C-alpha positions, 0 to 999 in steps of 0.5 A, spaced: 685 813 758 688 820 759 683 826 759 683 830 753 688 836 754 684 843 755 684 848 750 689 853 751 686 860 751 691 866 749 690 873 748 692 876 741 692 883 740 689 885 733 693 886 727 693 893 726 691 895 719 696 898 714 697 905 715 696 908 708 700 913 706 698 920 706 696 924 700 701 930 702 706 925 702 704 922 695 704 928 692 711 930 695 714 924 692 710 924 685 713 932 685 720 929 687 720 924 681 717 928 676 723 934 678 728 928 678 726 925 671 726 932 668 733 934 670 736 928 667 732 928 661 734 936 660 741 934 662 741 929 657 738 932 651 740 939 652 747 938 649 744 936 643 742 943 641 748 946 644 753 942 640 749 943 633 749 951 635 757 950 637 759 954 631 755 960 633 757 959 640 764 958 639 767 956 646 760 959 649 758 951 648 762 949 654 757 952 659 751 948 657 755 942 657 758 943 664 751 945 666 748 939 663 753 933 665 756 936 671 749 938 674 743 936 671 744 929 670 748 927 676 743 931 681 737 928 677 740 921 677 741 921 685 734 924 687 731 918 682 736 913 685 734 915 692 726 914 691 727 908 687 731 905 693 726 908 698 719 906 695 721 902 688 714 902 686 712 901 678 712 909 677 720 909 680 722 904 675 718 907 669 722 914 671 729 910 671 727 907 664 726 914 661 732 917 664 736 911 662 733 912 655 734 919 655 742 919 656 743 914 651 739 917 646 742 924 647 749 921 647 747 917 640 745 924 637 751 928 639 755 926 633 750 927 628 748 934 631 755 936 630 755 935 623 748 938 622 750 944 625 757 945 622 753 944 615 748 949 617 753 954 619 758 953 613 752 954 608 749 960 612 756 963 612 759 961 606 761 968 603 764 970 610 768 964 611 771 964 604 773 971 605 776 969 612 780 963 608 782 968 602 785 973 608 789 967 611 792 965 605 794 973 604 796 975 611 798 968 614 805 966 615 807 959 613 811 955 619 814 949 617 813 943 622 815 936 622 808 934 620 804 940 619 804 947 615 800 952 619 798 959 616 798 963 622 795 970 621 799 976 622 793 980 624 790 980 631 783 981 629 783 975 624 786 970 630 781 973 634 776 971 629 779 964 628 778 963 636 771 965 636 769 960 631 773 955 636 778 953 630 786 953 630 790 956 624 789 952 618 794 947 615 796 947 608 793 940 605 793 938 598 788 943 594 786 947 600 786 949 607 784 944 613 781 948 619 782 944 625 777 945 631 777 944 639 769 944 639 766 938 641 763 933 636 765 937 631 769 935 624 774 939 621 773 943 615 776 943 608 777 949 604 778 947 597 781 953 593 786 949 589 792 950 591 797 944 592 799 942 599 800 936 603 795 931 604 792 930 611 793 923 614 788 920 619 783 924 615 777 920 612 769 921 610 770 928 606 763 930 605 761 936 601 757 942 604 757 947 598 761 951 594 768 950 596 767 947 603 767 940 606 767 936 612 773 932 614 773 927 619 780 927 622 783 923 628 784 927 634 782 933 630 789 933 627 792 931 621 799 930 618 803 930 612 804 925 607 
């Protein structure tokens, strides 16, 4: 009968307790998370009031969009992604979900903001806009193009006013003037003065604003004749 094996004794160093993060580090991480989320939310939602005020701002709307989409949103997303990869805590996932939701909501609201802003602008400036349209009728030089008749204002002041509003020289359409625009998320404006002209193709969703003014959705902001 063999002798029982003697127990083997080993010296095992004690497992060190987990190092708790310092309160200062936690505060820094929390501040960074709040700042990153705030940048994304601000950059995602700031374009909404900018687009709504585009008729007042004219081409001045573009700096706000550039700052939002080219600076605030990318920098906030980058900082949030770094925190998510480094710590991936529940707070990081919540911040990421809030940032994504803000971007989606901001994009969804932009077309509606453009329509509401246009309606508000025309309603509050109807008299001045009708005077502008009447002057264009009187002072505009009609130019025949293959798909469009454009009234180009002869006076520089009138042309500058159109540019300030972010609009092209109007085209003659059936029953009025169609003002195309290069403003983001803004529909064209139809001034119905009853003068026969050409019917714009590629346009739809004509909605009355008030007086002689209508909002018209045209593909690529342009129209062609029938």
